[in-house]
Legacy VTK file of the C-alpha trace (Angstrom):
# vtk DataFile Version 3.0
C-alpha trace
ASCII
DATASET POLYDATA
POINTS 207 float
46.442 109.065 124.738
48.901 110.107 122.060
51.502 111.017 124.676
51.061 107.625 126.359
51.583 105.856 123.043
54.641 107.991 122.408
56.061 107.122 125.827
55.407 103.438 125.239
57.228 103.589 121.918
60.188 105.340 123.505
60.277 102.801 126.327
60.275 99.889 123.910
63.016 101.548 121.874
65.253 102.148 124.884
64.585 98.636 126.186
65.913 97.194 122.941
69.169 99.049 123.578
69.547 98.773 127.365
68.548 95.138 127.915
71.140 93.648 125.518
73.844 95.833 127.083
72.858 94.631 130.567
72.937 91.050 129.329
76.430 91.501 127.935
77.513 93.061 131.237
76.228 90.097 133.234
77.888 87.606 130.919
81.161 89.537 131.146
80.954 89.504 134.966
80.340 85.745 135.047
83.243 85.240 132.660
85.631 87.312 134.768
84.674 85.675 138.081
84.812 82.189 136.617
88.507 82.624 135.767
91.235 82.372 138.335
92.998 85.625 139.125
96.313 83.834 138.627
95.442 82.742 135.094
98.040 84.405 132.881
96.323 83.467 129.623
93.547 86.044 130.100
93.083 88.711 127.446
94.266 92.141 128.677
91.542 94.773 129.023
93.417 97.041 126.606
93.243 94.345 123.940
89.524 93.790 124.572
88.884 97.507 124.102
90.908 97.482 120.898
88.959 94.523 119.526
85.688 96.223 120.443
86.663 99.434 118.655
87.811 97.706 115.473
85.199 96.561 112.999
87.006 93.846 111.101
85.673 91.261 108.668
87.522 88.022 107.988
87.793 86.681 104.423
85.396 89.147 102.739
84.260 88.446 99.163
82.425 90.712 96.715
81.738 90.533 92.986
79.982 92.407 90.213
79.751 92.971 86.474
81.489 95.927 84.775
80.029 97.922 81.888
82.106 95.973 79.365
80.653 92.672 80.584
83.688 91.661 82.647
83.000 89.782 85.881
85.118 91.166 88.742
85.572 89.329 92.040
87.510 90.791 94.986
88.679 88.932 98.070
90.974 89.532 101.050
92.262 87.933 104.214
90.597 90.646 106.292
89.011 94.060 105.813
87.927 97.008 107.924
86.198 100.357 107.256
88.393 103.207 106.063
89.118 105.762 108.809
88.447 108.783 106.592
85.832 107.460 104.167
82.901 105.412 105.539
82.130 104.186 102.012
85.488 102.471 101.655
87.332 99.617 103.313
90.987 98.676 103.535
92.108 95.091 103.141
95.100 92.853 103.731
96.283 90.123 101.340
93.917 91.455 98.694
93.115 89.663 95.447
91.194 90.584 92.303
89.976 88.247 89.582
88.638 89.650 86.310
87.025 87.456 83.674
86.457 89.329 80.423
83.528 88.764 78.078
85.814 86.895 75.649
86.808 84.403 78.348
90.293 85.805 79.072
91.193 86.183 82.739
93.374 88.421 84.915
94.377 87.514 88.462
95.996 90.042 90.796
97.330 89.619 94.333
98.734 92.391 96.521
99.952 92.926 100.071
97.256 95.479 100.901
94.488 97.356 99.153
91.301 99.330 99.464
87.909 99.501 97.775
85.984 102.773 97.426
82.315 102.126 96.699
81.627 105.786 95.921
84.406 106.094 93.334
83.854 102.463 92.240
87.581 101.843 92.435
89.821 99.162 93.861
93.449 99.962 94.651
95.938 97.159 95.186
99.029 98.425 96.990
102.428 97.108 97.964
103.962 94.437 95.780
101.246 93.556 93.276
101.536 90.472 91.077
99.369 90.094 87.974
98.884 87.010 85.838
96.879 86.680 82.645
95.374 83.554 81.109
97.387 84.321 77.952
100.679 83.684 79.766
101.802 87.155 80.911
103.151 87.652 84.444
103.792 91.136 85.844
105.029 92.711 89.059
104.571 96.338 90.057
104.132 98.539 93.121
100.404 99.054 92.699
97.381 98.771 90.431
94.065 100.584 90.122
90.933 98.821 88.894
87.893 100.790 87.751
85.039 98.551 88.868
82.530 100.356 86.627
84.405 100.179 83.310
86.626 97.136 83.955
89.814 99.099 83.125
92.940 98.149 85.121
96.001 100.424 85.200
99.356 100.137 86.939
100.476 102.920 89.277
104.003 102.934 87.920
106.785 100.992 86.234
106.593 97.237 85.946
108.393 94.183 84.661
106.551 91.729 82.447
107.391 88.148 81.585
105.697 87.232 78.319
105.554 83.971 76.350
107.976 85.500 73.822
110.409 87.228 76.225
110.432 90.122 78.702
109.047 93.662 78.690
109.687 96.661 80.911
107.357 99.663 80.769
106.401 102.728 82.740
102.736 101.756 82.754
100.299 99.141 81.485
96.563 99.490 80.898
94.086 96.654 80.430
90.900 97.705 78.669
88.267 96.408 76.301
89.194 96.811 72.642
87.249 99.252 70.480
85.556 96.372 68.680
84.419 95.062 72.107
85.729 91.599 71.215
88.088 91.269 74.144
90.655 92.926 76.361
93.873 94.463 75.136
97.108 95.403 76.907
98.560 98.843 76.260
102.196 99.358 77.343
103.395 102.988 77.545
106.166 105.241 78.936
109.527 103.847 77.918
108.685 100.378 76.665
111.605 97.977 76.231
111.222 94.505 74.747
113.730 91.675 75.030
112.705 88.949 72.598
113.650 85.384 73.472
113.003 83.030 70.555
111.807 79.544 71.297
114.756 77.145 71.205
112.437 74.455 69.844
111.633 76.330 66.618
110.983 73.984 63.681
113.792 73.844 61.170
113.377 74.849 57.548
112.296 71.811 55.597
114.687 72.694 52.733
117.769 72.304 54.934
LINES 1 208
207 0 1 2 3 4 5 6 7 8 9 10 11 12 13 14 15 16 17 18 19 20 21 22 23 24 25 26 27 28 29 30 31 32 33 34 35 36 37 38 39 40 41 42 43 44 45 46 47 48 49 50 51 52 53 54 55 56 57 58 59 60 61 62 63 64 65 66 67 68 69 70 71 72 73 74 75 76 77 78 79 80 81 82 83 84 85 86 87 88 89 90 91 92 93 94 95 96 97 98 99 100 101 102 103 104 105 106 107 108 109 110 111 112 113 114 115 116 117 118 119 120 121 122 123 124 125 126 127 128 129 130 131 132 133 134 135 136 137 138 139 140 141 142 143 144 145 146 147 148 149 150 151 152 153 154 155 156 157 158 159 160 161 162 163 164 165 166 167 168 169 170 171 172 173 174 175 176 177 178 179 180 181 182 183 184 185 186 187 188 189 190 191 192 193 194 195 196 197 198 199 200 201 202 203 204 205 206
């Protein structure tokens, strides 16, 4: 009796796999025969196989809360699993939005990127553009965001346009201040500041 039950379970399990495949095969056959052989707009078999092999998601969105209370949201035009790491995915036209506990915001866009769920890291590659709600705009070749701590760090040198002028630096780090009252920017490695005073400064009342 036990062997019969075991066989029945195996049969049901295989049926769940085989029947859908047969159904897809029949639908594919009907599709192919319904089209004229002279129709040049058909999808090549090589392209069908490529689409079947690729696991791609359009317009993915994910969000979470970091240890410092920052809300991090990540989006992309498309994403697919990483070839070497099954716990990661690579993305095109990637974006990251961080809203700190004090209400300040950081928005980043990049040509490509990847998210590693094991390391809890997001890497934005290519030309990355960063804007802050306080009026800073930056461009660099890549940024790394620690999704657990909320710390964002540039991969290399960058140019910054600030409300008071321009800054060049070898690296910038965004992190929560020690008093936990908000985020701070730390510029390091050859920092150069060009101060541009506001032309509309008020004149001295004694003049």
